[in-house]
N, C-alpha and C positions, 0 to 999 in steps of 0.2 A: 529778495528777488535776485535770481542768479541766471544770467545768460552768458555763456562762454563760447568763444570761437577759436581759442588757442590755449596752449598750456596743458598741464596734466589734469586728468579727470579725478573726481573724488574716489578715495579708496573704500569708504564705508559703503556697504551694500544698500541698494535702494529696495523698497518694498515692491515697486513696479518700475520697469524700464519699458518705454514704448519706442520701438524702432521705426522711424519714418515720420517726419513732420509735414506730411501733406494734410489735406483738409480733414481726413479721418483721424490721423494721429493727433492733430491739434484739438479736434473735438473731444477725443478720449482724454487727452491731458486736462482739458477744461472740466470734463465730467469727474475725473478723479480728484481734481482740486477741491471739489465739494466735500471731500473726506479728509479733514485736517489731520487725522492720525497717520495717514499714509505719507511716506517719503517717495516722491515720484520724479522720474527723469524722462524727458523727451529728447531723443537722440536723432540727429539728422546728418546725413553724409555730406550735404552741400552747405553753402555759407548763409542760407536763409531758409525760412519756412516756405512751404508751398512751391518748391522749385521744380517738382516733377510734373505729373499729370495735372495737378491742381492749378497750375498757372496757365494752362493752354487748353481750355475747353470752350464749349459753346455758351456757358454761363446761364443755363436754363434751370429754373426751379420747377421740377416736374411734378405733376399730379400722380404719376404712376398709373395712368389710365390704360396704358398698353403693356404693362408688365405681365409676366406669366402669373396667372391667378393662383393663389395659394403658396407662392414662393416666398422665401425669406426676403428677397429684394422687394417684392410687391408690398409686403407689410411695412418694411423699414422705410421705403420711399413715401408711402402714405403717411406714416407717423412723422417722418422727418420733414415733410413739406409743411405740416402744421407747426412743428416746433421751430423750424428755421424762419418761417414767415413772422412768427411772434418775436423771435430773437432779433431779426433784422430791424423790426420797428423799435425794439428796446435799445439796440446798439448803434443805430444810425447807418446800417448797411444799406446801400442803394438797392432798391427793388422796384420793379415796374410790372404790375399785373396786366400785361397786354393781351393775354389769351393767345390761343393757337388755332390754326386752321390746318387740318390734315387734308391735303389737296389731292384729288384723283385726276390723273391725266389720261387714263384710258379706261375701257370698259371693265377690264379685270380689276383695276384698282377701285373703280366705282363699286363693283360688286363686293369688295372687301370692307367697305365702310360700315355697313350694318353689322358685320361680325366684329369690327373694332368697337362699335358702340356697345354691343353686347358684352364684349370683353371689359370695357370700362365699367359697366354695371357690376360685373363679377369682381372687379377690383374696388368696389364700393365708391366709384365715382359716378354720380348720377346726373351731372349737368351737361354731358355731351349731347349734341343733337346734330342731325343731318341737315345740310344746306344744299339747295339746288344751285345751278349755275348762275341764275339771275341774282340771288341774294349773295352768293360768293363774290361776284364781280362788283356788286354794290359795296360790299365790305372792303374789297381790295381792288380798286379801280385800275391799278397799274399792273395787275396780274396778266401774265402772258395769255395769248389765245389758246383755246383748246381745253381748258379746265372744265371738267364735267360735273363737279360737285365737291363737297368737302364735309369733314366732320369738325364741328366747332367745339373746342375744348377751352371754355373761358377761364378755367382755373390755372392755366399755365402762365408762368411769369419769367422775367429775366432778372438777374441779380448780379452783383459784383463778385466774381470768383476770387479776387485777390483780397478784398477787405474781409471776407468771411473767415478764412483760416487765420488771418492776422488778428481778428477780434478774439477768436478762440484762444490762440496762443498768448495774446496779451493778458487776457483774463486768467489764464492758467499760471503764468509766471508771477502775476501780481498776487496770486494766492498760494505761492510757495512751490510750484513745480519748477525744477531746474531744466533749462534748455541748453543742450550741448550741440553746437553746430560744428561743421568740419570734422565729424566723427563717424566716418564710414565703418560699419561693422564688417571686419574681415574674417573673423572666426567666431564660432559660438559653441559652447560646450556646457555641460551641467555636471557639477560635482556635489553630491549630497543633495541639499535643498537649495543650492545656489547656482544660477546661471552666470557664466563668465563670458563676457563679450570683449573680444580684442578689436580695438579700433586704431585708426591712424594716430590718435592722441593718447593711447594707453588703454588700460583695462577698466571696464565697468562691471559691477556685480549686481545681480538682482535676484530677489526671491521669486518674483513672478515676471514673466516676459510677455509682451504683446508685439507680435510681428505685423506691423502695418507698413511694410516696406514697398508697397506699390508694385512697380515693375520688377522688383527684386525679391518679392515675397516668397516665390517658390524657391529661390536660391537659399534664402535664410532658412526656410522650412526644411530643406534637405540637410543643411548643416545641423539641424536639430533632430534629424532622423525621420522626418515626415515626408511622404511622397503623395500628396493628395491632389495636386494639380500642376499644370505647367503654364507659365505666362507666355503668351505670344504677343509681342508688342504690336499694337494696331495704330498706325499713324493716321492722324487726322489733320489735313492741311486746311487752312481757312484764309479768306481774304477779308480785310477790313476796309470798308468804304467810308468816305468823309461824311461828316455830320450833315452836309448839304443833301445827302441822299435820304435822310431820315423820313421826309414826307412821302416817300414812295411806298412805304410799308406800314401797316397799322397793327399787324399781328405777327406772331411767329408762324412762318409758312413751312409746314412739315410735309415731307413726302410720305407715302405709305411705306411702313418699315419693312426691312428685309432681314435675313439671318445675320447680316454683317452689322446691323445697327439701324439707327433711325434715318440714315441717309443724309443727303445734302439738303440743307435748309437755308432759308433767308430769315434773319431775325434782327430786330433792333437791339441795341444794347442800352444799358442804364445811362451811358454817357453820350447817347445821341448818335452813335455810329450805326452802321448796318453790317452784319456779318453774312458771308456766304461760305458754306462748308458744312461739315468737314468731309474730306475723303475718308475711305476706310481701307487701308493698305496693311495687310499682315506681313510683318518683317521678322528678320532674325536679330537685327541690330537694336539693342535697347538704348542706343544713344542717337538714333537716326531722326533727329528733330529738325532737319533741314527741309525747306520747301523745294519742290522740283518744278521744272518747266512743264512737264507732262501733267503733274497734279493740278497746277494752276490753270492750265489750258482746259482740262476736263471740268474744273469748277466753273470757269467762265462759260463754257458751253451749256452747262446745266442752269446757270444763272440767267442766260439769255432766254431760256424757255420759261423759267419761273417768273422773272421780273425783268423784261427786256431793257427797260430804261435804266436799270441799275448799272449796266455796263458802260453807260455814258458818263458816269460819275467818277470822281477821282478816287484812286486807291491810296490810303494812307499807310497801310502796313499789310504784311502777310506773316503768318506764323504757322507752326505745326506742333502738335503734341502727340504723345504716345499714351494710349489707353491700355490698361492691364487686362487684356482679354485672356480667357482660358478656354479649355475644351468643354466647360460646363456652362449651362444657361444661367445658373444662379450664383449669388455671392458664395465664396468659400470661407465662411466664418466658422472656425472649429476650435473647441477647447480641448487641450491635451492634458487631462487631469494628472497623468503619471509624471509629467515633467513640469507642471505648473506654468503652462504657456497657453496663449490663445493666438491663433492665426486669423488675420483679417485680409483675405486675398480675393482676387477677382472682382475688385470694386471698380466698375467701369464708369461711364459718363453720369450715372445717377448718384455717384458717391457724394457729390456736393449737396444734393437735395437730402439724401438719407443720413448725412454725417452725424447729426445730433442723435438720431434714433439708433444708428450703429453704435455710437459711444455708450448709450444707456444699455444696449443689448450686451456689449462686450463687458461692461462693468458687472452686469448680472452674471455672465459666464465666469468671470474671475472669482466672484463670491461663491457661486453654486457648484462649479465644476473643479475649481482649483483650491477651494477652501480659504481664499483670502478674506480676512476680516476687514471689511470696508470701514467699520466704525460709523459713528453718527454722521449724518449729512448736515451741511450748512448752506445757507444762501450765499451766493457770490455777489460782490459789489459789481454793479453794471459797468460796462465800458461804453464810451461814446466815440465812434470813429470820426474821421475828418469830415466836416461839412464843406463841400466845395464851393458853396455860395459865399461871395463876399458879404461881410457883416459890418455895418457902420459902428456898432458897439465894439466889436472886436478890434476894428481899425483904430477907434478912439483910445482903446486900452493899450494897443501896441501898433504903432504906425507901420511896422514891417509887414503887417497883414494887408496893407494898402499898396505895397510896392511889388508890382507883378514882375516875375521873372519869366514864366512861361505864359505868354499872352494867349496862345491857342486854347489852353485849358484853364486860364485864370488862376494860375498857381503863384502864390506870393512867396516872398522871402520868409515870412512868418510860417507859412505852411511847410516849406522845406526845412526850416530850422526846427520846427516842432517834430517832424518825422525823424530827423537826424538825431534828435535828443530823446526819442521815444523809448519805451521799455524794451522793444526789440528793434534796434536801429538798423537801417539798411547798410550794406557794405559795398554795394555796387550801384551803378547808374540804373540798372534794370530794377533792382530792389527799391530804389527811390522812386522810380516811375510807377511801380505797382502801388506804392503808398500814397502818392500825390497826383499822379497823372502828368507830371512834368515830362516833357519830350514825347508824350503820347498823342499829340494833336496833329493838326494839318501839316505843320512844317517838320514834324518828327525830330525836333531838336536842332534844326538848322540855325534857328535864331537863338534859342535859349541854351543850347548845349554847353557852350563854354562856361556860362555863369553857373549852371547847375553842377557841372563837374567841379568848378572851383569851390563851391559850397560843400560838396561831398568830401573833397580832399582836405579842406580845412577841418571838417568835423572828424575825419578819420585820423588826422594827425594829433588831434587834441587828446 
């Protein structure tokens, strides 16, 4: 098991190098770990997996009911939802099948609902049904006035967006995939049958290359001589409300979608909070993940219409993420047989849902289009992610699991110690928060911050 964050990189060529350890790159690393003949590396520019688009999304497990019928995205979201639902149950990834309501607020939106129901049918989702205003308000009694009806999509769920890529990556490295962090790809070229990647930590070589670089996928593509798409960063700002707001909403409340995306929603999370967002702002800066006063004001105005009582609740956090939007409606997943590479670009907010299906699809392209001999497949040993519930048996075996450090989220010293000693240990407070929820609760680390920091510093010095 090899996870590196500093020092020189291996000189021997890999069979496959995956650039980008977001949810899609991690899913592909896990998929290729099923092929024990292959020597595989997952390469990430930052100091942890899932640090880009994957860490800042709305955490919805989509059905694909409103995808473009017949598109690659529609197929992979449909397949991915089934695969990830089963994988979450196997791996202990938090998931809550709350269902969704697509709410119409004017006559034009109301007229669009039957067309969306028909679209769902074309996407092989047959459980959607139309609701009148009376049933809608019975289902969501705190909904704002003026809602005219809704499309009920019971198959939509919420999931943990951080535990999912961590589970994939953990399973991958435990089955022989090398993970190299802090290894930003600065140059890429091909000589003979080998790709040469110049990174901040030295050179990596690969017989096959997968570009899963997210917001930077078009940049890496151009270095390889391909000009298929251009990424336009699309910022989504979100507001996180305290767990005391959870009783205000029973479903994911979706707007009627527009060309810019699914619009501003209100949704519960698997951890009991309520999300409001995201915005959809097309930018030039691929690092612009800051929240803005204008964006948050706009969100609150829309939240006041959707769920007025929500604005009386405490805000525990705000955050923003960038989605890798392109000029194309569909995913840009392309095999380049001449140079032995596959590009996985334009994976927007549905990438979390589709991740396992994307991974299987790309593995097939590596075999069929680039001639990679995958070799025989094997079953992977399951992983079990952290169970946040205190356990008497676990505390009896190790009293540190009964010593709480973060009281808001019930995170014990044992939880923190386990994360810090895990196969892919965090290197920052944010990484530790994504693994354990420490500092993610009501006080946002005001109480537990010093103790959490001390444990992190102790672990990183060891």
